[in-house]
N, C-alpha and C positions, 0 to 999 in steps of 0.2 A: 267327387265325394272323397273326403279325407278318411282314410282308414289306418288303423294301427296294425303294423305288421309284426312288431316285436314289443313286448312289455316285460320288463324285468325289475324287480324290487332291488334297490341298492341300499347302502348304509345310510344312516341319518335321515330316514324317512324320505329318501329320494327315489326316483323311478326313471329308468332308461326306457325311452319310447322311440322306435323308428316308425315313421309314418310315410304313407304314400298318398298321392292324389290320383284317383282314378277318374279319367274323363272318358265318357262313353255316350253313344247316341241316346237320345231321349226315347226312341222306339227301336230297340235292338231286335234283330231277327234270329239271333243265335248263331250266326255264321261269321261274325265279325273277326277280322284279323286283329292281332294284339301286339303292340310294341311296348317294351319297357325301357325307360331312360333312367339310368342310375348315376348318382353323383355322390362324392364325399367319402369314398373309401379311404382316402388319405386326408387328414384334417388340415393339411397346409395347401391343398389344391382347391382353389375357389372358383375357377372358370365355370365349372358345372352349376354353381349356385345361380349365376345369372342366366345360363342357358335354360335351366329348369323353369325359372321365373318367366322367361320370354316365351317359351313353348306354351306354358299354361295361359299366359296373357293373350297370345295370338289365337289360341283355340277358343277361349272364352269370348273373344270379340267377334268370332264368326262361328258360333257353336253349331249352327245348322249345317255347316260343311263337314262336320265330323261324322265319319261313317264306320269307324272301328274303335278299338279300345286303346287308350294311351295311359299307361301306368307310369307315374313320375315319382321316383324315390330320390329326393334332393339331398338327404343327409343320412347315409347309412352308418357312418362312423360318427355318431352324434357326439360322443365324449371327446373324440379327437378334434372335431370342428370347434367345440366349445373351448377346448384348452389350447387350440392352435398347434397341435402336435400331429405329426405324420402318423404315428402308430396309435394303438388303443392306450390311453393313459393308465398308469398303474402296472399293467402287465407288460407294456412295451411291445406287444405283439403286432405284427403286420397283418392287418385284417385281410389283405388280399392274398394271403397264403392259407386261409382257414376254410375255404370252400371245398366241398359242399357242406361242411360243418357237421355238428352232431348235437342232437337234442339233449343228450346226456352229458355234454361237454361243459367246460367252463364258459364264462360270459361270452368271450369272443366266438367260440365254436357254436354256442347256442344261438347267438345273434345271426351268425352266418347261415346256420341251418334254416332259420325261419325266413330269412331273406331269399335264400336259394329256393326253398320250397314254394314261396309265393310267386317267384318269377317263372318257375318251371311250367311248361305248357304254353308259354308265349311263342310267337313266331320269330321275333327278333329282340335282342337286347343290345342296347348301346351303353357302354361303360365309359363315362366321361372322366377324363383326367386332365390335369395340367402337368407340366414338367416339374422337376424339383426346383429348389431355390437357386441352383447353380447354372442351369442350362436353359436357354430360350429355344423353344421348338416351334417350327411352322405347324399349322394345323394339319394333322395326319391321322390316318387309320392305321392301326397295327393289328395284324392277324397272324395265326400260325399257318405254316405251309400245308398242314394236313387238313385244313378246313377251307381252303381257297375256293373250291367248287361250290361250297354251300354259302360262303359269306360274301364272296366278291360281287355277285349280282346286286347285293344290297349296298356294299361299300362304294360302288360306282356312283351312287346317288347322294353321297354324303358331302359333296361340295368342298372337299379338302384339297390341299396342294400336293399331297403325297400319300400313297398307300404302301406301307412297308411290311413285307412278308418275312416273318422270322421262322427259322427252323423250329419245329415243335420241341426238339430236345433242349432248346435254350429257354423255354417258357416254364414258369413255375406251375406245377400241377395243381396247386391250391388256389390259383387265381380264379376270379369270378368268371371271366370269359372262357378260360380253358374248361372249367367244370360245366358251364352251361352248354358249350359246344358238345361235350361228351354226352350231355343229357338230351341232345337233339334241338336245342335252342340256338339258332344262328346268332353268334355274338361277336362283337368287335370292340376294340378299345380305341378311343379318340384321345390324342395328345395335342396340347397346344399351349403356347405361352410359357410362363414361369409360375412357380409357387407363390402364394401370398398376394397374387395380383388378379384382377379381372380386366382382361384386355377386350374391350367391348367389340372392336372390329372383328377379332377372331371369333368371339362368342356368336355374333350375329351371322357370320359366315357359316358356322356349324348349325345354328338354328335354321337357316335357310336350307341347309343340307337335310336336316331332319324332316322338314316339311316336304322336300323333294322326295325323300325316301317314303314318307307316309302316303304321298300321292301315288307313287309307284306301287305300293302295297294295297292301295284301295282304302286306306284308313282316312285320307283327307281328300275332299272334293273341292277345296278352295284353290286360291292362287299358290303357285310354288315356282321357284326359280328353276331354270335349266342348270343342273349341277355342272360345275367345271370338271374337266377331265384332268385329274391329278396324275402326277408321275407315279408309275407302278414300279417298285424296286424291291430288291432283296438284299441280303447282307453282302453279296459279292460286289454290289455297285455302291456301297457306302464306304467312304474313306474317313478314317479317324485321325484327328490331329491332336496330339498330346504334348504337353509342355516338357521341355528338356531342362528347365531351370525353375527356380522359385521367384516369386515377387508379385507384382501387380500387372495384370494383363490389360493392355489398352488396345481394343480392337480398331481396325481400320476399315472393316466391312460390316455389313448388316445381313441378317437373314434375308433370303431371296436373291442376294447378289450372285451373279454368275462370275466365276473366276477360272483362270487357267493355271496349270501347274507352274509354281514359282511366284504367283501373285502374292504380294505381302498382305497378310490378313491381320497383322497386329504386331505389337512388341510387348516384351516382358521387361519391366523396369525395376531397378533397385531404388527405393525411395530414400535410403540412407546415403548412398554414394552418388545418386543422380546419374547413374549409368544405365545403359541398355544391356540387359543380360542376354536377351535373345530376340532376334527378328524371326517372327513366325510366318512361314510361307505355305501356300497351298501345296498339297502333295498330289493333286489330281485336278483334272478339269471337271467342272460341274457347278451345281448350285449350293450355296450355303443353306443347309436345312436345320442345323443346330449351331448355336453360338453361345460361348461363355457369357453369362450375365453377371455372376458374382465375381468381382475382379481379383480377389486374393487367391493365389494359386500356389501349388507346390509342384515339384518335379513329378511328372506323370499325370497331372490333372488334365481332364478332357477340355479342350479349347473350342473345337468345332467339329462338325461332320459335314462332309460334302457328298451329295448324291450325284453320281456321274451318269453320263449318257442320258441327258434330260429330255430327249424327245418323248412326248407323251404317247402312251400306248392305248 
């Protein structure tokens, strides 16, 4: 059932509407578990659009297997998606800094408040993201270190390649996941791919994970994959490789490649002189989990991340 979560009158007889699709059993017993799937907080991140579509499609094709409530919010920053901008157009505000929002606030705060209030009371919320336009990320869960005990049992079913635990002090207090965890809703962020792209393979991997999670929660009684056991890591095991010069970055590796310290991962070239400005080498052993996708770089630009000690936990 399609429901309107937020409705705001705009100028020139326009209206902002944020909608969700609630999928629920035909004969509920009142004790159903509830999962929320959120996408589109940033208008340039499109992976979640396909994921939401595919989740809904799979449920509708075997609706009798649905035993709980699935709320799908495909486009929460509607104007950002329409204008292909990361932030809320006009105000330039980052929507993922506005939660839990305020009913008496400006457009962004009001919208955030309505979305937050609608999600509250759910058992789990999955906040779907892609990376930005610069960096390609392998599919991963990100969570705060102060909610690991609550969130990790669910994260293990997400079928991702990596679970990255961040210090809570480094996470924005106004993010959706942070605010929901504080409100008692187990919440995690999913990152994958790059902005402005839909990488179908990653999306289907995450969709498989969502059905694995829903089966674990008792929401889904149909087929589900056995989720892969991803690398569990924290900041201490992530190595950053930054450019020491400017130019065009030409990678020699791909995400998922295993490298050793000193392995050449790419070069930075000067297109005017035809010279190599820098040979970029791995600074640690491990797997390439992030890699520069946009080739134009300046000194200090992030080129890659390596996750070390890649034995699965």
